[in-house]
BALOBA-1460 file (C-alpha; in Angstrom, 3 decimals):
// residues 391
<rec num="1" residu="m" x="127.727" y="42.904" z="26.912"/>
<rec num="2" residu="p" x="125.431" y="45.894" z="29.013"/>
<rec num="3" residu="k" x="122.887" y="47.837" z="27.163"/>
<rec num="4" residu="l" x="122.924" y="51.529" z="27.176"/>
<rec num="5" residu="i" x="120.577" y="54.236" z="25.414"/>
<rec num="6" residu="r" x="121.493" y="57.895" z="25.842"/>
<rec num="7" residu="i" x="118.285" y="60.106" z="25.047"/>
<rec num="8" residu="t" x="118.328" y="63.886" z="24.172"/>
<rec num="9" residu="t" x="115.681" y="65.853" z="22.330"/>
<rec num="10" residu="v" x="117.096" y="66.935" z="19.024"/>
<rec num="11" residu="p" x="120.311" y="65.551" z="17.573"/>
<rec num="12" residu="l" x="122.389" y="68.807" z="18.004"/>
<rec num="13" residu="s" x="122.710" y="68.081" z="21.768"/>
<rec num="14" residu="l" x="124.450" y="64.366" z="20.731"/>
<rec num="15" residu="k" x="126.585" y="66.231" z="18.980"/>
<rec num="16" residu="l" x="127.765" y="69.249" z="20.699"/>
<rec num="17" residu="l" x="126.745" y="68.599" z="24.600"/>
<rec num="18" residu="l" x="127.646" y="64.777" z="24.364"/>
<rec num="19" residu="a" x="130.507" y="64.761" z="21.880"/>
<rec num="20" residu="g" x="132.825" y="61.465" z="22.222"/>
<rec num="21" residu="q" x="130.748" y="60.035" z="25.232"/>
<rec num="22" residu="m" x="128.656" y="57.470" z="23.004"/>
<rec num="23" residu="k" x="131.925" y="56.433" z="21.595"/>
<rec num="24" residu="f" x="133.688" y="56.010" z="24.747"/>
<rec num="25" residu="m" x="131.255" y="53.753" z="26.614"/>
<rec num="26" residu="m" x="131.274" y="51.607" z="23.249"/>
<rec num="27" residu="e" x="135.006" y="51.230" z="23.614"/>
<rec num="28" residu="a" x="134.559" y="50.530" z="27.129"/>
<rec num="29" residu="g" x="132.586" y="47.415" z="25.968"/>
<rec num="30" residu="w" x="128.893" y="48.541" z="26.224"/>
<rec num="31" residu="d" x="126.337" y="48.388" z="23.669"/>
<rec num="32" residu="v" x="125.068" y="51.925" z="22.869"/>
<rec num="33" residu="l" x="121.988" y="53.686" z="21.283"/>
<rec num="34" residu="m" x="121.407" y="57.037" z="20.497"/>
<rec num="35" residu="v" x="117.946" y="58.325" z="20.555"/>
<rec num="36" residu="s" x="116.623" y="61.692" z="19.669"/>
<rec num="37" residu="a" x="114.254" y="63.612" z="16.741"/>
<rec num="38" residu="d" x="115.553" y="63.471" z="13.154"/>
<rec num="39" residu="g" x="117.404" y="66.230" z="12.267"/>
<rec num="40" residu="r" x="120.541" y="66.992" z="9.929"/>
<rec num="41" residu="e" x="123.202" y="66.221" z="12.453"/>
<rec num="42" residu="v" x="122.201" y="62.475" z="12.838"/>
<rec num="43" residu="n" x="124.517" y="61.135" z="9.842"/>
<rec num="44" residu="e" x="127.557" y="63.151" z="11.443"/>
<rec num="45" residu="v" x="126.732" y="61.812" z="14.696"/>
<rec num="46" residu="t" x="126.240" y="58.101" z="14.195"/>
<rec num="47" residu="r" x="129.469" y="58.423" z="12.079"/>
<rec num="48" residu="r" x="131.680" y="59.803" z="15.263"/>
<rec num="49" residu="e" x="130.590" y="58.014" z="17.599"/>
<rec num="50" residu="g" x="130.519" y="54.685" z="15.744"/>
<rec num="51" residu="c" x="126.973" y="53.307" z="17.114"/>
<rec num="52" residu="p" x="123.580" y="53.171" z="15.670"/>
<rec num="53" residu="h" x="120.780" y="56.027" z="15.541"/>
<rec num="54" residu="h" x="117.039" y="55.910" z="16.443"/>
<rec num="55" residu="v" x="114.416" y="58.526" z="15.749"/>
<rec num="56" residu="i" x="111.670" y="59.495" z="18.030"/>
<rec num="57" residu="p" x="109.903" y="62.512" z="16.277"/>
<rec num="58" residu="f" x="110.305" y="64.583" z="19.685"/>
<rec num="59" residu="t" x="109.372" y="68.526" z="19.444"/>
<rec num="60" residu="r" x="111.179" y="71.420" z="21.752"/>
<rec num="61" residu="k" x="107.840" y="72.618" z="22.679"/>
<rec num="62" residu="i" x="104.787" y="71.741" z="24.936"/>
<rec num="63" residu="t" x="102.579" y="69.403" z="22.499"/>
<rec num="64" residu="p" x="100.644" y="66.851" z="24.771"/>
<rec num="65" residu="f" x="99.062" y="64.716" z="22.212"/>
<rec num="66" residu="h" x="102.056" y="64.470" z="20.358"/>
<rec num="67" residu="d" x="104.108" y="63.706" z="23.677"/>
<rec num="68" residu="l" x="101.984" y="60.682" z="24.378"/>
<rec num="69" residu="y" x="102.917" y="59.084" z="21.175"/>
<rec num="70" residu="c" x="106.392" y="59.420" z="21.199"/>
<rec num="71" residu="l" x="106.255" y="58.315" z="25.233"/>
<rec num="72" residu="w" x="104.188" y="54.995" z="23.032"/>
<rec num="73" residu="l" x="106.914" y="54.801" z="21.064"/>
<rec num="74" residu="l" x="109.514" y="55.133" z="23.659"/>
<rec num="75" residu="y" x="108.003" y="52.168" z="25.828"/>
<rec num="76" residu="r" x="108.103" y="49.752" z="22.306"/>
<rec num="77" residu="l" x="111.595" y="50.890" z="22.147"/>
<rec num="78" residu="f" x="112.623" y="49.858" z="25.941"/>
<rec num="79" residu="k" x="110.970" y="46.778" z="25.650"/>
<rec num="80" residu="k" x="112.269" y="45.603" z="22.452"/>
<rec num="81" residu="e" x="115.955" y="46.917" z="23.239"/>
<rec num="82" residu="k" x="115.949" y="45.398" z="26.858"/>
<rec num="83" residu="p" x="118.768" y="48.769" z="28.075"/>
<rec num="84" residu="d" x="120.534" y="47.983" z="31.250"/>
<rec num="85" residu="i" x="120.317" y="51.800" z="31.201"/>
<rec num="86" residu="v" x="118.238" y="54.587" z="30.266"/>
<rec num="87" residu="h" x="120.374" y="57.777" z="30.316"/>
<rec num="88" residu="s" x="118.299" y="61.134" z="29.181"/>
<rec num="89" residu="h" x="119.617" y="64.732" z="29.115"/>
<rec num="90" residu="t" x="117.659" y="67.438" z="27.582"/>
<rec num="91" residu="p" x="113.995" y="68.131" z="29.460"/>
<rec num="92" residu="k" x="111.792" y="67.021" z="27.232"/>
<rec num="93" residu="a" x="113.682" y="63.793" z="26.187"/>
<rec num="94" residu="g" x="114.367" y="63.496" z="29.979"/>
<rec num="95" residu="l" x="110.374" y="63.835" z="30.707"/>
<rec num="96" residu="l" x="109.537" y="61.118" z="28.512"/>
<rec num="97" residu="g" x="112.194" y="58.760" z="28.476"/>
<rec num="98" residu="m" x="112.173" y="58.750" z="32.565"/>
<rec num="99" residu="i" x="108.626" y="58.205" z="32.184"/>
<rec num="100" residu="a" x="108.942" y="55.624" z="29.384"/>
<rec num="101" residu="a" x="112.063" y="53.395" z="30.920"/>
<rec num="102" residu="k" x="109.876" y="53.248" z="34.381"/>
<rec num="103" residu="f" x="107.091" y="51.435" z="32.821"/>
<rec num="104" residu="a" x="109.647" y="49.360" z="30.196"/>
<rec num="105" residu="g" x="110.798" y="47.995" z="33.677"/>
<rec num="106" residu="v" x="114.073" y="49.635" z="33.257"/>
<rec num="107" residu="k" x="116.143" y="49.245" z="36.254"/>
<rec num="108" residu="t" x="119.010" y="52.120" z="36.030"/>
<rec num="109" residu="r" x="117.026" y="55.241" z="35.079"/>
<rec num="110" residu="i" x="119.529" y="58.463" z="35.013"/>
<rec num="111" residu="h" x="118.968" y="62.057" z="33.786"/>
<rec num="112" residu="t" x="121.140" y="64.634" z="33.562"/>
<rec num="113" residu="v" x="119.955" y="68.418" z="34.517"/>
<rec num="114" residu="a" x="121.936" y="70.955" z="32.730"/>
<rec num="115" residu="g" x="119.715" y="73.854" z="33.737"/>
<rec num="116" residu="m" x="116.379" y="74.549" z="34.885"/>
<rec num="117" residu="p" x="114.082" y="76.266" z="32.128"/>
<rec num="118" residu="y" x="111.353" y="77.460" z="34.661"/>
<rec num="119" residu="m" x="114.057" y="79.988" z="36.227"/>
<rec num="120" residu="v" x="113.418" y="82.541" z="33.759"/>
<rec num="121" residu="a" x="109.454" y="81.100" z="32.798"/>
<rec num="122" residu="e" x="106.156" y="83.390" z="33.149"/>
<rec num="123" residu="k" x="104.589" y="82.760" z="36.165"/>
<rec num="124" residu="r" x="101.363" y="80.064" z="34.367"/>
<rec num="125" residu="k" x="104.538" y="78.174" z="32.250"/>
<rec num="126" residu="k" x="106.601" y="77.924" z="35.632"/>
<rec num="127" residu="n" x="104.420" y="76.000" z="37.372"/>
<rec num="128" residu="l" x="103.407" y="73.565" z="34.201"/>
<rec num="129" residu="l" x="107.579" y="73.293" z="34.170"/>
<rec num="130" residu="i" x="108.258" y="72.889" z="38.034"/>
<rec num="131" residu="a" x="105.598" y="69.937" z="37.704"/>
<rec num="132" residu="m" x="107.088" y="68.235" z="34.644"/>
<rec num="133" residu="e" x="110.573" y="68.312" z="36.334"/>
<rec num="134" residu="k" x="109.030" y="66.718" z="39.777"/>
<rec num="135" residu="l" x="107.436" y="64.252" z="37.269"/>
<rec num="136" residu="t" x="111.070" y="63.285" z="35.614"/>
<rec num="137" residu="f" x="112.657" y="63.154" z="39.066"/>
<rec num="138" residu="r" x="110.303" y="61.058" z="40.331"/>
<rec num="139" residu="w" x="110.801" y="57.803" z="38.113"/>
<rec num="140" residu="a" x="114.667" y="58.766" z="37.712"/>
<rec num="141" residu="t" x="116.809" y="56.164" z="39.492"/>
<rec num="142" residu="e" x="119.220" y="58.839" z="40.049"/>
<rec num="143" residu="v" x="119.195" y="62.765" z="39.027"/>
<rec num="144" residu="w" x="122.738" y="63.836" z="38.052"/>
<rec num="145" residu="p" x="123.145" y="68.077" z="38.223"/>
<rec num="146" residu="n" x="125.824" y="69.053" z="36.417"/>
<rec num="147" residu="s" x="127.123" y="71.872" z="38.622"/>
<rec num="148" residu="f" x="126.948" y="72.162" z="42.808"/>
<rec num="149" residu="s" x="125.078" y="75.063" z="42.590"/>
<rec num="150" residu="l" x="122.401" y="73.899" z="40.440"/>
<rec num="151" residu="k" x="122.081" y="70.495" z="42.764"/>
<rec num="152" residu="d" x="121.927" y="73.253" z="45.632"/>
<rec num="153" residu="f" x="119.152" y="74.835" z="43.891"/>
<rec num="154" residu="m" x="117.366" y="71.587" z="43.357"/>
<rec num="155" residu="l" x="117.501" y="70.887" z="46.822"/>
<rec num="156" residu="k" x="116.692" y="73.922" z="47.884"/>
<rec num="157" residu="e" x="113.359" y="74.050" z="45.941"/>
<rec num="158" residu="g" x="112.256" y="70.487" z="47.060"/>
<rec num="159" residu="l" x="112.290" y="69.097" z="43.962"/>
<rec num="160" residu="l" x="113.417" y="66.421" z="44.876"/>
<rec num="161" residu="d" x="115.050" y="63.505" z="47.745"/>
<rec num="162" residu="e" x="118.719" y="64.147" z="48.409"/>
<rec num="163" residu="s" x="119.398" y="60.272" z="48.295"/>
<rec num="164" residu="k" x="118.499" y="60.756" z="43.985"/>
<rec num="165" residu="v" x="121.066" y="63.177" z="43.444"/>
<rec num="166" residu="k" x="124.582" y="63.467" z="42.056"/>
<rec num="167" residu="v" x="126.971" y="65.230" z="40.675"/>
<rec num="168" residu="i" x="129.787" y="64.053" z="38.616"/>
<rec num="169" residu="g" x="133.716" y="64.583" z="39.648"/>
<rec num="170" residu="h" x="133.635" y="68.517" z="39.739"/>
<rec num="171" residu="g" x="130.571" y="69.049" z="37.575"/>
<rec num="172" residu="s" x="129.970" y="69.125" z="33.553"/>
<rec num="173" residu="s" x="128.006" y="67.089" z="31.631"/>
<rec num="174" residu="n" x="131.077" y="66.155" z="29.208"/>
<rec num="175" residu="g" x="134.292" y="68.032" z="30.335"/>
<rec num="176" residu="v" x="136.273" y="69.898" z="27.392"/>
<rec num="177" residu="d" x="138.345" y="68.140" z="24.751"/>
<rec num="178" residu="l" x="141.468" y="69.766" z="25.435"/>
<rec num="179" residu="d" x="143.003" y="68.598" z="22.081"/>
<rec num="180" residu="k" x="140.380" y="70.191" z="20.492"/>
<rec num="181" residu="f" x="140.363" y="73.869" z="22.588"/>
<rec num="182" residu="s" x="144.183" y="74.069" z="22.126"/>
<rec num="183" residu="r" x="146.411" y="76.699" z="20.477"/>
<rec num="184" residu="n" x="148.367" y="74.049" z="19.153"/>
<rec num="185" residu="s" x="145.832" y="72.598" z="17.513"/>
<rec num="186" residu="l" x="144.533" y="75.333" z="15.007"/>
<rec num="187" residu="a" x="144.082" y="75.053" z="11.218"/>
<rec num="188" residu="e" x="145.754" y="77.684" z="9.561"/>
<rec num="189" residu="n" x="142.617" y="77.472" z="6.797"/>
<rec num="190" residu="h" x="139.963" y="78.096" z="8.929"/>
<rec num="191" residu="l" x="141.684" y="80.695" z="11.301"/>
<rec num="192" residu="i" x="141.799" y="82.495" z="8.011"/>
<rec num="193" residu="a" x="138.621" y="82.001" z="7.348"/>
<rec num="194" residu="a" x="137.801" y="83.402" z="10.942"/>
<rec num="195" residu="t" x="139.536" y="86.137" z="10.133"/>
<rec num="196" residu="i" x="137.838" y="86.777" z="6.881"/>
<rec num="197" residu="r" x="134.349" y="86.971" z="8.896"/>
<rec num="198" residu="i" x="135.419" y="88.883" z="11.523"/>
<rec num="199" residu="t" x="137.210" y="91.476" z="9.123"/>
<rec num="200" residu="p" x="138.975" y="93.152" z="12.261"/>
<rec num="201" residu="s" x="141.335" y="96.580" z="11.996"/>
<rec num="202" residu="e" x="144.749" y="95.704" z="13.280"/>
<rec num="203" residu="n" x="144.139" y="97.343" z="16.936"/>
<rec num="204" residu="d" x="140.380" y="95.949" z="17.410"/>
<rec num="205" residu="f" x="139.710" y="94.460" z="20.700"/>
<rec num="206" residu="l" x="137.118" y="91.691" z="20.361"/>
<rec num="207" residu="i" x="134.698" y="90.813" z="22.400"/>
<rec num="208" residu="l" x="132.935" y="87.223" z="21.880"/>
<rec num="209" residu="a" x="130.116" y="85.591" z="22.593"/>
<rec num="210" residu="v" x="129.502" y="82.473" z="21.682"/>
<rec num="211" residu="g" x="125.734" y="80.411" z="21.853"/>
<rec num="212" residu="r" x="122.285" y="80.831" z="20.897"/>
<rec num="213" residu="l" x="120.730" y="84.431" z="19.981"/>
<rec num="214" residu="v" x="117.893" y="84.096" z="22.475"/>
<rec num="215" residu="r" x="116.856" y="86.600" z="25.392"/>
<rec num="216" residu="d" x="117.917" y="84.445" z="27.793"/>
<rec num="217" residu="k" x="121.511" y="84.012" z="26.816"/>
<rec num="218" residu="g" x="121.591" y="87.822" z="28.023"/>
<rec num="219" residu="i" x="122.372" y="88.935" z="24.267"/>
<rec num="220" residu="e" x="119.891" y="91.795" z="24.819"/>
<rec num="221" residu="e" x="122.160" y="93.320" z="27.847"/>
<rec num="222" residu="l" x="125.104" y="92.150" z="25.898"/>
<rec num="223" residu="v" x="124.259" y="94.388" z="22.849"/>
<rec num="224" residu="e" x="123.346" y="97.516" z="24.675"/>
<rec num="225" residu="a" x="126.814" y="97.210" z="27.258"/>
<rec num="226" residu="f" x="128.922" y="97.125" z="23.833"/>
<rec num="227" residu="l" x="127.231" y="100.202" z="22.618"/>
<rec num="228" residu="l" x="127.014" y="102.326" z="26.240"/>
<rec num="229" residu="s" x="130.790" y="101.402" z="26.266"/>
<rec num="230" residu="k" x="133.694" y="103.107" z="24.984"/>
<rec num="231" residu="v" x="135.252" y="99.766" z="23.770"/>
<rec num="232" residu="s" x="132.284" y="100.516" z="21.118"/>
<rec num="233" residu="q" x="134.922" y="102.739" z="19.388"/>
<rec num="234" residu="y" x="137.936" y="100.245" z="19.555"/>
<rec num="235" residu="g" x="136.515" y="96.891" z="19.515"/>
<rec num="236" residu="k" x="133.958" y="94.743" z="17.575"/>
<rec num="237" residu="l" x="131.155" y="92.608" z="19.325"/>
<rec num="238" residu="i" x="131.035" y="89.070" z="17.595"/>
<rec num="239" residu="l" x="128.240" y="86.936" z="18.243"/>
<rec num="240" residu="l" x="128.813" y="83.162" z="17.340"/>
<rec num="241" residu="g" x="125.126" y="81.800" z="17.311"/>
<rec num="242" residu="s" x="121.932" y="81.762" z="14.879"/>
<rec num="243" residu="f" x="118.484" y="83.412" z="15.900"/>
<rec num="244" residu="e" x="116.099" y="81.479" z="17.350"/>
<rec num="245" residu="q" x="113.004" y="83.860" z="17.173"/>
<rec num="246" residu="k" x="110.303" y="81.094" z="17.879"/>
<rec num="247" residu="l" x="111.456" y="79.651" z="21.071"/>
<rec num="248" residu="n" x="113.148" y="82.822" z="23.062"/>
<rec num="249" residu="p" x="113.025" y="85.796" z="20.657"/>
<rec num="250" residu="i" x="115.367" y="88.815" z="20.878"/>
<rec num="251" residu="s" x="113.221" y="92.275" z="20.422"/>
<rec num="252" residu="e" x="113.202" y="93.916" z="16.909"/>
<rec num="253" residu="e" x="115.045" y="96.584" z="17.998"/>
<rec num="254" residu="v" x="118.131" y="94.515" z="19.430"/>
<rec num="255" residu="i" x="118.075" y="92.495" z="15.996"/>
<rec num="256" residu="r" x="117.993" y="95.337" z="14.431"/>
<rec num="257" residu="k" x="121.134" y="96.889" z="16.070"/>
<rec num="258" residu="i" x="123.223" y="93.830" z="15.653"/>
<rec num="259" residu="q" x="122.182" y="93.647" z="12.095"/>
<rec num="260" residu="d" x="122.978" y="97.237" z="11.089"/>
<rec num="261" residu="h" x="125.834" y="98.570" z="13.610"/>
<rec num="262" residu="p" x="129.226" y="98.209" z="11.743"/>
<rec num="263" residu="r" x="131.250" y="97.274" z="15.234"/>
<rec num="264" residu="i" x="128.552" y="94.498" z="15.668"/>
<rec num="265" residu="v" x="129.501" y="91.083" z="13.891"/>
<rec num="266" residu="q" x="126.778" y="88.058" z="13.762"/>
<rec num="267" residu="i" x="128.497" y="84.802" z="12.350"/>
<rec num="268" residu="e" x="126.140" y="81.604" z="11.949"/>
<rec num="269" residu="w" x="127.338" y="78.650" z="13.988"/>
<rec num="270" residu="s" x="130.111" y="77.108" z="12.682"/>
<rec num="271" residu="d" x="131.934" y="73.500" z="14.144"/>
<rec num="272" residu="h" x="135.303" y="75.576" z="14.410"/>
<rec num="273" residu="v" x="134.531" y="77.571" z="17.462"/>
<rec num="274" residu="a" x="138.185" y="77.306" z="18.949"/>
<rec num="275" residu="h" x="139.388" y="79.415" z="15.984"/>
<rec num="276" residu="y" x="137.215" y="82.503" z="17.094"/>
<rec num="277" residu="f" x="138.401" y="82.149" z="20.308"/>
<rec num="278" residu="a" x="141.723" y="82.484" z="19.274"/>
<rec num="279" residu="l" x="141.214" y="85.437" z="18.116"/>
<rec num="280" residu="a" x="139.324" y="86.575" z="21.003"/>
<rec num="281" residu="d" x="140.338" y="89.402" z="23.505"/>
<rec num="282" residu="v" x="137.546" y="88.408" z="25.913"/>
<rec num="283" residu="l" x="135.104" y="85.933" z="26.226"/>
<rec num="284" residu="v" x="131.412" y="87.491" z="27.599"/>
<rec num="285" residu="h" x="128.831" y="84.748" z="28.833"/>
<rec num="286" residu="a" x="125.894" y="86.556" z="30.015"/>
<rec num="287" residu="s" x="123.008" y="83.849" z="30.229"/>
<rec num="288" residu="h" x="120.256" y="84.289" z="32.671"/>
<rec num="289" residu="r" x="120.752" y="80.085" z="33.204"/>
<rec num="290" residu="e" x="122.640" y="77.180" z="33.055"/>
<rec num="291" residu="g" x="123.774" y="74.434" z="34.662"/>
<rec num="292" residu="f" x="127.640" y="74.224" z="33.701"/>
<rec num="293" residu="p" x="128.434" y="76.154" z="30.671"/>
<rec num="294" residu="n" x="130.520" y="74.837" z="28.507"/>
<rec num="295" residu="v" x="131.784" y="77.821" z="26.515"/>
<rec num="296" residu="l" x="133.342" y="79.011" z="29.538"/>
<rec num="297" residu="l" x="135.092" y="75.423" z="29.879"/>
<rec num="298" residu="e" x="136.054" y="76.002" z="26.383"/>
<rec num="299" residu="a" x="137.341" y="79.768" z="26.616"/>
<rec num="300" residu="g" x="139.222" y="78.495" z="29.579"/>
<rec num="301" residu="a" x="141.047" y="75.718" z="27.678"/>
<rec num="302" residu="m" x="142.043" y="78.346" z="24.781"/>
<rec num="303" residu="q" x="143.052" y="80.966" z="27.645"/>
<rec num="304" residu="v" x="140.505" y="83.503" z="26.654"/>
<rec num="305" residu="p" x="139.608" y="85.609" z="29.306"/>
<rec num="306" residu="v" x="136.065" y="85.254" z="30.485"/>
<rec num="307" residu="i" x="133.253" y="87.904" z="32.022"/>
<rec num="308" residu="c" x="130.134" y="86.492" z="32.958"/>
<rec num="309" residu="s" x="126.849" y="86.586" z="34.962"/>
<rec num="310" residu="d" x="126.839" y="85.691" z="38.344"/>
<rec num="311" residu="i" x="124.170" y="82.883" z="37.813"/>
<rec num="312" residu="i" x="124.372" y="79.052" z="38.703"/>
<rec num="313" residu="g" x="126.788" y="76.940" z="36.757"/>
<rec num="314" residu="n" x="128.836" y="79.990" z="35.662"/>
<rec num="315" residu="v" x="129.638" y="81.000" z="40.057"/>
<rec num="316" residu="d" x="131.236" y="77.119" z="39.713"/>
<rec num="317" residu="l" x="133.805" y="77.840" z="37.445"/>
<rec num="318" residu="i" x="134.230" y="81.599" z="37.606"/>
<rec num="319" residu="t" x="135.419" y="83.285" z="40.759"/>
<rec num="320" residu="n" x="135.285" y="87.082" z="40.384"/>
<rec num="321" residu="k" x="138.986" y="88.586" z="40.141"/>
<rec num="322" residu="q" x="140.746" y="85.239" z="40.123"/>
<rec num="323" residu="t" x="139.653" y="83.392" z="37.440"/>
<rec num="324" residu="g" x="137.443" y="86.046" z="35.484"/>
<rec num="325" residu="l" x="134.939" y="88.729" z="35.904"/>
<rec num="326" residu="v" x="131.505" y="88.326" z="37.313"/>
<rec num="327" residu="f" x="128.390" y="90.466" z="36.857"/>
<rec num="328" residu="p" x="125.192" y="90.852" z="38.333"/>
<rec num="329" residu="v" x="123.152" y="88.865" z="35.658"/>
<rec num="330" residu="k" x="120.949" y="91.523" z="33.236"/>
<rec num="331" residu="n" x="122.846" y="94.319" z="35.212"/>
<rec num="332" residu="t" x="123.782" y="96.443" z="31.732"/>
<rec num="333" residu="e" x="125.466" y="98.769" z="33.617"/>
<rec num="334" residu="v" x="127.718" y="96.642" z="35.657"/>
<rec num="335" residu="l" x="128.331" y="94.631" z="32.830"/>
<rec num="336" residu="k" x="129.658" y="97.881" z="30.905"/>
<rec num="337" residu="d" x="131.608" y="98.654" z="33.079"/>
<rec num="338" residu="a" x="133.444" y="94.974" z="32.865"/>
<rec num="339" residu="l" x="133.656" y="95.589" z="29.386"/>
<rec num="340" residu="e" x="135.733" y="98.996" z="30.095"/>
<rec num="341" residu="f" x="138.070" y="97.746" z="32.647"/>
<rec num="342" residu="a" x="138.587" y="94.207" z="30.620"/>
<rec num="343" residu="f" x="139.936" y="96.690" z="27.665"/>
<rec num="344" residu="v" x="142.115" y="99.081" z="30.016"/>
<rec num="345" residu="k" x="143.582" y="95.821" z="32.165"/>
<rec num="346" residu="r" x="144.617" y="93.465" z="29.630"/>
<rec num="347" residu="d" x="147.490" y="91.938" z="31.508"/>
<rec num="348" residu="f" x="145.252" y="91.402" z="34.755"/>
<rec num="349" residu="m" x="142.801" y="89.448" z="32.706"/>
<rec num="350" residu="q" x="144.990" y="87.311" z="31.124"/>
<rec num="351" residu="v" x="146.527" y="86.386" z="34.498"/>
<rec num="352" residu="l" x="142.804" y="85.488" z="35.181"/>
<rec num="353" residu="a" x="142.560" y="83.489" z="32.265"/>
<rec num="354" residu="d" x="145.594" y="81.600" z="32.833"/>
<rec num="355" residu="n" x="144.427" y="81.030" z="36.775"/>
<rec num="356" residu="l" x="141.069" y="79.360" z="34.993"/>
<rec num="357" residu="y" x="143.141" y="77.164" z="31.886"/>
<rec num="358" residu="k" x="145.299" y="75.520" z="35.035"/>
<rec num="359" residu="e" x="141.736" y="74.613" z="36.433"/>
<rec num="360" residu="v" x="140.035" y="73.180" z="33.418"/>
<rec num="361" residu="n" x="143.155" y="71.572" z="32.632"/>
<rec num="362" residu="e" x="143.211" y="69.819" z="36.022"/>
<rec num="363" residu="k" x="139.782" y="69.247" z="36.493"/>
<rec num="364" residu="y" x="137.576" y="69.047" z="33.226"/>
<rec num="365" residu="e" x="139.612" y="66.845" z="30.916"/>
<rec num="366" residu="r" x="136.842" y="65.099" z="28.999"/>
<rec num="367" residu="n" x="138.082" y="61.900" z="29.132"/>
<rec num="368" residu="q" x="138.521" y="61.898" z="33.053"/>
<rec num="369" residu="i" x="134.472" y="63.236" z="32.726"/>
<rec num="370" residu="h" x="133.971" y="60.045" z="30.521"/>
<rec num="371" residu="q" x="136.094" y="57.677" z="33.014"/>
<rec num="372" residu="l" x="134.170" y="58.800" z="36.029"/>
<rec num="373" residu="i" x="130.514" y="58.424" z="33.956"/>
<rec num="374" residu="l" x="131.501" y="54.995" z="33.188"/>
<rec num="375" residu="e" x="132.566" y="54.435" z="36.907"/>
<rec num="376" residu="n" x="129.137" y="55.396" z="38.024"/>
<rec num="377" residu="y" x="127.012" y="53.333" z="35.466"/>
<rec num="378" residu="i" x="129.291" y="50.083" z="37.006"/>
<rec num="379" residu="r" x="128.464" y="51.030" z="40.115"/>
<rec num="380" residu="l" x="124.697" y="51.360" z="39.536"/>
<rec num="381" residu="g" x="124.747" y="47.817" z="38.048"/>
<rec num="382" residu="a" x="126.386" y="46.352" z="40.458"/>
<rec num="383" residu="e" x="123.915" y="47.954" z="42.848"/>
<rec num="384" residu="n" x="121.129" y="46.488" z="41.113"/>
<rec num="385" residu="l" x="122.391" y="42.861" z="41.217"/>
<rec num="386" residu="e" x="122.813" y="43.501" z="44.609"/>
<rec num="387" residu="i" x="119.093" y="44.007" z="44.676"/>
<rec num="388" residu="q" x="118.536" y="41.426" z="42.854"/>
<rec num="389" residu="n" x="120.334" y="38.588" z="44.762"/>
<rec num="390" residu="q" x="118.749" y="39.800" z="47.847"/>
<rec num="391" residu="s" x="115.309" y="39.690" z="46.893"/>
């Protein structure tokens, strides 16, 4: 039985970004071990995926001495487990996981790239992050960017050789669960609970944003655009996500507006996101950087019209006025206009949502992505076997 070790920095990534992937591989005959830092999600993800979890105390910040300790722990783990494949996701897990796997003699080392933090970093930190990305890619045997536009960016930046790069299918790290994100699968009690939290009036136009409430997600521009728009008189802005002021803080002024404005509702993270999509009139994803955002796939599966920024990842899925509206990143004025357009042209926006729904169903169904990943695991195993036979 081949052994696979799947690594992310925090267990939340195993739960949300890679949901169902480990279980699929285990059912396909693989011995799977999950690795991440400790966290409240560990018990849940272990139960859902049906495979064991090992704690390595990663931090999300740059902590050199602690990172060396984690590197040593990973090396010892890999020497003990002797995996056929180590596959990492998220920057810190990728950097330490690829180095440790190389020194432990793991033949197949895959790192999935789902965005490049250095795109929005300050100059001094940017140079360090670039060096870390290059080091990660150097020790990986294959690098899987989760969109074609991200692949093009990585090659243009000279981060690695093209021979190492592969996009799985049409893109995405994990596809979308079309059973979960379906209007036919909604639970009435969760729909009522979501409605109570939003407390919409009968004719409110509901604008939804899903994800961490941090600067890089474009929350500041979205709040300002909403408040400047005529839509703020007739609708509500629903922010589904938690503040992360330690890592990528929003300005205190914008936080006050979010907390005090009667037409802005902030809701802490929910595992029942599909029910908020079902209530929304439009999904806005104003992010500054992405790889391939799951939230756009989920909106597409739920037939919710989309407005998004024109960044890497977003534009792989959303074509302006074909599958959604696209605005220049960080441009508050154009975003305001897009919100007003979506409010007035609701029939047209639904046509775009229907187009997106067809594309998501055809190209990004979760089991289809899982099967493609499995096929690539098998391909890499066969290539390694051929190399061993030749040597």
